[in-house]
C-alpha positions as CSV (number, residue, x, y, z in Angstrom):
1,M,3.7,-24.5,26.2
2,T,0.6,-25.6,28.2
3,S,-3.0,-24.7,27.6
4,Q,-3.0,-22.9,30.8
5,E,-0.3,-20.4,29.8
6,N,-1.4,-16.8,30.2
7,Y,-0.7,-14.7,27.1
8,K,-1.7,-11.3,28.6
9,V,1.0,-8.8,29.4
10,N,2.7,-9.2,32.9
11,S,3.2,-6.5,35.6
12,N,6.6,-5.5,34.0
13,G,5.2,-5.0,30.5
14,Y,6.4,-8.3,29.0
15,Y,4.8,-11.1,27.0
16,G,7.2,-13.9,27.9
17,K,10.6,-12.4,27.1
18,Y,9.3,-9.7,24.7
19,G,8.1,-6.3,25.5
20,G,9.2,-3.7,28.0
21,A,9.8,0.0,27.6
22,Y,13.1,1.1,26.0
23,V,12.8,4.8,25.6
24,P,15.0,7.9,25.8
25,E,15.1,9.4,29.2
26,M,13.1,12.5,28.1
27,L,10.1,10.2,27.4
28,L,10.1,8.3,30.7
29,P,7.8,10.7,32.4
30,N,5.3,10.2,29.5
31,I,5.6,6.4,29.7
32,F,5.4,6.3,33.5
33,E,2.3,8.4,33.4
34,L,0.6,6.1,31.0
35,Q,1.8,2.9,32.8
36,E,0.4,4.3,36.1
37,N,-2.9,5.4,34.9
38,Y,-4.1,3.6,31.8
39,L,-5.7,0.8,33.5
40,E,-7.4,2.9,36.3
41,I,-8.8,5.3,33.6
42,M,-10.0,2.4,31.3
43,N,-11.8,0.7,34.2
44,K,-13.8,3.9,35.3
45,S,-17.5,3.5,34.6
46,S,-17.6,7.0,33.0
47,F,-14.8,6.0,30.6
48,K,-16.4,2.7,29.6
49,K,-19.8,4.4,29.2
50,E,-18.4,7.0,26.7
51,F,-16.2,4.4,24.9
52,H,-19.0,2.0,24.3
53,Y,-21.4,4.8,23.4
54,L,-19.0,6.0,20.7
55,L,-18.2,2.5,19.5
56,R,-22.0,1.9,19.1
57,D,-23.3,5.3,17.8
58,Y,-20.3,6.7,16.0
59,V,-18.2,3.7,14.8
60,G,-21.3,1.5,14.2
61,R,-20.5,-1.5,16.3
62,P,-21.1,-4.3,16.7
63,T,-19.8,-5.1,13.1
64,P,-21.4,-8.0,11.4
65,L,-20.1,-11.6,11.5
66,Y,-21.0,-12.8,8.1
67,L,-21.1,-16.4,7.0
68,A,-19.5,-16.3,3.6
69,H,-21.7,-18.9,1.7
70,R,-19.9,-19.1,-1.6
71,M,-16.4,-19.1,0.0
72,S,-17.5,-21.7,2.5
73,E,-18.9,-24.0,-0.3
74,K,-15.6,-23.7,-2.1
75,Y,-13.5,-24.7,0.9
76,Q,-16.1,-27.1,2.4
77,A,-16.0,-25.2,5.6
78,Q,-17.9,-22.6,7.6
79,I,-16.1,-19.4,6.9
80,F,-17.2,-16.3,8.8
81,L,-16.0,-12.8,8.0
82,K,-15.8,-10.4,10.8
83,R,-16.6,-7.2,9.0
84,E,-14.2,-4.5,10.4
85,D,-14.2,-3.0,7.0
86,L,-17.8,-1.7,7.9
87,C,-16.5,0.5,10.8
88,H,-16.7,4.2,10.3
89,T,-13.4,5.2,8.5
90,G,-13.2,1.8,6.8
91,A,-11.1,-0.2,9.2
92,H,-10.5,-1.6,12.8
93,K,-8.2,1.2,13.6
94,V,-10.9,3.5,14.9
95,N,-11.6,1.1,17.9
96,N,-8.1,2.1,19.2
97,T,-8.2,5.8,18.3
98,I,-11.5,6.3,20.0
99,G,-10.1,4.8,23.2
100,Q,-6.8,6.6,23.0
101,I,-8.3,9.9,22.5
102,L,-10.5,9.6,25.5
103,L,-7.4,8.4,27.4
104,A,-5.5,11.5,26.2
105,K,-8.3,13.8,27.4
106,S,-8.4,12.1,30.8
107,L,-4.6,12.8,31.1
108,H,-5.3,16.5,30.1
109,K,-3.3,16.3,26.8
110,K,-4.0,19.2,24.3
111,K,-2.2,17.7,21.1
112,I,-2.2,14.4,19.2
113,I,0.5,12.9,17.0
114,A,0.4,9.5,15.2
115,E,2.1,7.5,12.6
116,T,0.5,5.8,9.6
117,G,1.4,3.4,6.8
118,A,-1.7,2.4,4.8
119,G,-3.3,5.6,6.1
120,Q,-6.1,3.9,8.0
121,H,-4.8,4.7,11.3
122,G,-4.0,8.3,10.2
123,V,-7.6,8.7,9.0
124,A,-9.0,7.2,12.2
125,T,-6.8,9.5,14.4
126,A,-7.7,12.6,12.2
127,T,-11.4,11.5,12.7
128,V,-11.4,11.3,16.4
129,C,-9.3,14.6,16.7
130,A,-11.9,16.4,14.7
131,L,-14.7,14.8,16.8
132,M,-12.9,16.1,20.0
133,G,-11.6,19.4,18.6
134,M,-8.0,18.5,19.2
135,E,-4.8,19.5,17.2
136,C,-3.6,16.5,15.0
137,I,-0.3,15.8,13.3
138,I,0.2,12.7,11.3
139,Y,3.6,11.3,10.1
140,M,3.6,9.1,6.9
141,G,6.2,7.9,4.8
142,A,6.7,9.8,1.5
143,V,6.3,6.6,-0.5
144,D,3.1,5.7,1.3
145,M,1.7,9.1,0.6
146,V,1.8,8.4,-3.0
147,R,0.4,4.9,-3.0
148,Q,-2.3,5.7,-0.5
149,R,-3.2,9.3,-1.7
150,P,-7.0,8.9,-1.1
151,N,-6.3,8.6,2.6
152,V,-3.9,11.4,2.6
153,E,-6.6,13.7,1.2
154,R,-9.2,12.4,3.8
155,M,-6.8,13.2,6.6
156,K,-6.4,16.8,5.1
157,I,-10.1,17.1,4.8
158,L,-10.6,16.2,8.5
159,G,-8.1,19.0,9.5
160,A,-5.0,17.0,10.2
161,E,-1.5,18.2,9.2
162,I,0.5,15.6,7.4
163,R,4.2,15.5,7.6
164,A,6.1,13.2,5.2
165,A,8.9,11.0,6.4
166,Q,11.8,11.3,3.9
167,S,14.4,8.9,5.5
168,G,15.1,5.3,4.9
169,S,12.4,3.5,2.8
170,K,10.0,6.4,3.4
171,T,7.4,4.1,4.7
172,L,5.8,3.0,8.0
173,K,9.0,2.4,9.9
174,D,10.3,5.9,9.1
175,A,7.0,7.5,9.9
176,T,7.2,5.9,13.3
177,N,10.8,7.2,13.8
178,E,9.6,10.7,13.0
179,A,6.7,10.5,15.4
180,M,8.9,9.2,18.2
181,R,11.3,12.2,17.7
182,H,8.3,14.6,17.8
183,W,7.1,13.2,21.0
184,I,10.6,13.5,22.5
185,N,10.6,17.2,21.7
186,H,7.1,17.8,22.8
187,P,6.5,15.4,25.9
188,T,4.3,17.3,28.2
189,D,1.3,18.5,26.2
190,T,1.2,15.8,23.4
191,H,-0.2,12.3,23.4
192,Y,1.1,9.8,20.9
193,I,-1.6,7.6,19.5
194,I,0.4,4.5,18.3
195,G,-1.7,2.5,15.9
196,S,-0.7,-1.0,16.6
197,V,0.4,-3.3,19.3
198,V,3.9,-2.1,19.1
199,G,6.0,0.5,21.1
200,P,7.0,0.7,24.7
201,H,4.7,-0.7,27.5
202,P,1.8,0.0,28.0
203,Y,1.1,0.5,24.3
204,P,0.9,-3.1,23.1
205,D,-1.5,-3.9,26.0
206,L,-3.7,-0.8,25.8
207,V,-4.1,-1.1,22.0
208,A,-4.9,-4.8,22.4
209,R,-7.5,-4.0,25.1
210,F,-9.2,-1.4,22.9
211,Q,-9.2,-3.8,19.8
212,S,-10.4,-6.8,22.0
213,V,-13.9,-5.7,21.3
214,I,-13.5,-7.7,18.0
215,S,-13.1,-10.9,19.6
216,E,-15.6,-10.0,22.4
217,E,-18.3,-9.7,19.6
218,I,-17.2,-12.8,17.7
219,K,-18.0,-14.8,20.9
220,F,-21.5,-13.8,21.2
221,Q,-22.1,-13.6,17.4
222,L,-20.8,-17.2,16.9
223,N,-23.0,-18.3,19.9
224,E,-26.0,-16.8,18.2
225,Q,-25.2,-18.4,14.8
226,I,-23.8,-21.9,15.7
227,G,-24.4,-22.4,19.4
228,R,-20.9,-22.0,20.7
229,D,-18.7,-19.0,21.3
230,Y,-15.6,-20.1,19.7
231,P,-14.4,-21.2,16.2
232,D,-11.8,-23.8,15.3
233,M,-9.6,-21.1,13.7
234,V,-9.2,-17.4,13.6
235,I,-7.1,-15.9,10.8
236,A,-5.9,-12.4,10.6
237,C,-3.2,-10.4,8.9
238,V,-0.2,-9.2,11.0
239,G,2.1,-6.1,10.3
240,G,2.5,-4.7,13.8
241,G,-0.5,-6.7,14.7
242,S,-3.4,-4.7,16.1
243,N,-6.3,-6.3,14.2
244,A,-4.9,-9.8,14.9
245,A,-4.5,-9.0,18.5
246,G,-8.1,-7.9,18.8
247,A,-9.4,-10.9,17.0
248,F,-7.2,-13.3,19.0
249,Y,-7.6,-11.6,22.4
250,H,-10.5,-13.5,24.0
251,Y,-9.1,-16.9,22.6
252,L,-5.4,-16.5,23.7
253,D,-5.7,-18.9,26.5
254,R,-8.2,-21.3,24.7
255,S,-6.2,-24.0,23.2
256,E,-9.2,-25.4,21.2
257,V,-8.9,-22.3,18.9
258,Q,-6.1,-22.3,16.4
259,L,-4.7,-18.8,15.8
260,V,-3.3,-18.1,12.4
261,A,-1.3,-14.9,11.4
262,A,-0.6,-13.9,7.8
263,E,2.6,-11.9,7.3
264,A,3.6,-10.0,4.2
265,A,6.3,-12.1,2.3
266,G,6.6,-9.4,-0.4
267,L,8.4,-10.9,-3.2
268,G,9.2,-14.0,-1.3
269,I,11.1,-14.8,2.0
270,D,14.1,-15.7,0.0
271,H,14.0,-12.3,-1.6
272,K,15.4,-9.1,-0.2
273,K,12.1,-7.4,-0.6
274,S,10.0,-9.0,2.2
275,A,8.3,-8.0,5.5
276,A,7.9,-11.6,6.8
277,T,9.3,-10.9,10.4
278,T,9.0,-14.3,11.9
279,F,10.8,-16.0,9.0
280,L,13.4,-13.3,8.7
281,G,13.7,-11.7,12.1
282,T,15.8,-12.0,15.2
283,E,15.5,-10.5,18.7
284,G,16.1,-6.9,19.1
285,I,14.8,-3.6,20.2
286,L,12.4,-1.7,17.9
287,H,10.4,1.5,18.6
288,G,10.7,1.1,22.3
289,S,10.1,-2.7,22.9
290,K,12.0,-5.9,22.8
291,T,10.7,-8.1,19.8
292,L,11.4,-9.9,16.7
293,L,12.5,-7.6,13.9
294,M,14.4,-7.8,10.6
295,Q,18.0,-6.6,11.1
296,T,21.5,-6.9,9.9
297,P,24.1,-9.0,12.1
298,D,25.3,-5.6,13.5
299,G,21.7,-4.6,14.5
300,Q,20.8,-2.1,11.7
301,V,17.0,-2.4,10.9
302,T,16.6,-4.0,7.5
303,E,14.2,-2.1,5.1
304,P,10.9,-4.0,4.8
305,Y,8.8,-4.4,1.6
306,S,5.2,-5.3,0.9
307,I,2.7,-4.4,-1.8
308,S,0.6,-3.5,1.3
309,A,1.4,-0.3,3.0
310,G,-0.2,-1.4,6.3
311,L,2.1,-4.6,6.5
312,D,5.3,-2.9,5.4
313,Y,6.9,-2.9,8.7
314,P,10.2,-4.6,9.9
315,G,8.9,-6.1,13.1
316,I,5.9,-7.5,15.0
317,G,4.4,-6.5,18.3
318,P,5.8,-8.3,21.4
319,L,2.5,-10.2,21.9
320,H,2.9,-11.7,18.5
321,A,6.5,-12.4,19.0
322,H,5.6,-14.5,22.1
323,L,2.7,-16.2,20.2
324,F,5.3,-17.2,17.5
325,D,8.0,-18.3,20.0
326,S,5.6,-20.4,22.0
327,E,4.0,-21.9,19.0
328,R,0.6,-20.7,20.3
329,A,0.0,-19.0,16.8
330,F,0.9,-20.3,13.3
331,F,2.5,-17.7,11.2
332,C,2.2,-17.9,7.3
333,A,4.1,-16.0,4.8
334,V,2.0,-14.6,1.8
335,T,3.5,-13.1,-1.2
336,D,2.3,-10.0,-3.0
337,E,0.8,-12.1,-5.9
338,E,-0.8,-14.5,-3.6
339,A,-2.4,-11.7,-1.6
340,M,-3.6,-9.8,-4.7
341,H,-5.2,-13.0,-6.1
342,A,-6.9,-13.5,-2.9
343,G,-8.3,-10.0,-2.8
344,I,-9.8,-10.6,-6.3
345,A,-11.1,-14.0,-5.1
346,L,-13.1,-12.5,-2.2
347,S,-14.4,-9.7,-4.5
348,R,-15.9,-12.2,-6.8
349,L,-17.1,-14.8,-4.4
350,E,-18.7,-12.5,-1.9
351,G,-18.8,-9.0,-3.4
352,I,-16.4,-7.7,-0.9
353,I,-13.3,-5.9,-2.1
354,P,-10.8,-6.1,0.8
355,A,-7.9,-3.9,1.8
356,I,-4.8,-5.5,0.6
357,E,-3.8,-6.1,4.2
358,T,-6.8,-8.3,4.7
359,A,-6.2,-10.0,1.4
360,H,-3.1,-11.6,3.0
361,A,-5.3,-13.2,5.6
362,I,-7.7,-14.5,2.9
363,S,-4.9,-16.1,1.0
364,V,-4.1,-18.4,4.1
365,L,-7.2,-20.5,2.9
366,E,-5.0,-21.8,0.1
367,K,-2.2,-22.8,2.4
368,I,-3.8,-24.7,5.3
369,E,-6.4,-27.5,5.7
370,I,-9.8,-26.1,6.9
371,K,-12.3,-28.6,5.5
372,D,-15.2,-29.0,8.0
373,K,-13.9,-26.4,10.4
374,V,-15.5,-23.2,11.7
375,V,-13.1,-20.4,10.6
376,V,-13.3,-16.7,11.3
377,I,-11.3,-14.3,9.1
378,N,-11.0,-10.7,10.3
379,V,-11.6,-8.4,7.5
380,S,-9.6,-5.6,8.9
381,G,-10.3,-3.0,6.3
382,R,-12.0,-2.2,3.0
383,G,-10.3,-1.9,-0.4
384,D,-11.2,1.6,-1.4
385,K,-7.9,2.9,-0.4
386,D,-6.1,0.3,-2.4
387,L,-7.9,0.8,-5.8
388,D,-4.8,2.2,-7.5
389,T,-2.8,-0.7,-6.3
390,Y,-5.4,-3.1,-7.7
391,I,-5.5,-1.2,-10.9
392,T,-1.7,-1.0,-11.3
393,W,-1.5,-4.8,-10.7
394,G,-4.2,-5.2,-13.1
395,K,-4.5,-9.1,-13.3
396,Y,-8.3,-9.3,-13.0
């Protein structure tokens, strides 16, 4: 790897050897339509104007970059928290759903489908569908519907139809499978708003571009606060990896910035209940792209596990697979217990209760050396949706 290596997607939809579009023949027209039009639409001045207007006046951007004083004192570093938890709907997901529903409108689609794990993407999708007056169907694993019930009710209030995925582990992977099947059966009038940097090209790229507003803001906010536009380190949690892609995006080719991704180890990487893809995964095809995923020797997808519904996914996006393979990013496995303790620690040090996904990123502070460094942690979501999990865990 050289510092000049380009980590953006190439013209064939690949990051290194990962990516591509492996889809059923019936979906090829949809995928080709997106591939041929997404950049042209996104680069139109009218699109940019509406997108940035909604990010500012509806979502509430820019989100603050907060110097966490007590946490910084504890670790003898300058630790900044990028407050995506303060976005409308409570997480970074809405950056992408705003962009994608504008894209769907430009393509004259009438209906929207989506998958969701923790429910944040589902809420963000239901929100923009209500905003634009479009029909909305959300697929969610039956297990996730129980552990993330507040988000299920929010989606219903917003007018979305929720369909439970009853197969497999009844979590995010299975919801994605069901959403893909729906799209195959309704290819002409429906746009699938994928919630992470996963799926067939161009989804990993277009989602990363919509989320790149995160690192775009970090640059000018750091410049205002410390006189330079880059930190020594950016830390973010990775399931599929959209919040990390957004936080890393403008630093991908800047070797002076260390990129750190926190994966969900569940009960441990040596335990069957885990979702630490870079530690346990191998190359394969998952949900339309070549990437790293957890699978059996004969290619059957292994059921993932995490206490966090948003990280309970058996693969990572192709960008992150490339960042791992090329050693551009350091991947860190965080167990359920480590994440929960980190979530409580942030709550008591800074008065911010994070989503359990974010708590995985906070836990990294206990695993790597950060003394005297400028560190940005992406606080991808707030913990309201996880109160039942915090209560059940109960060790506070």
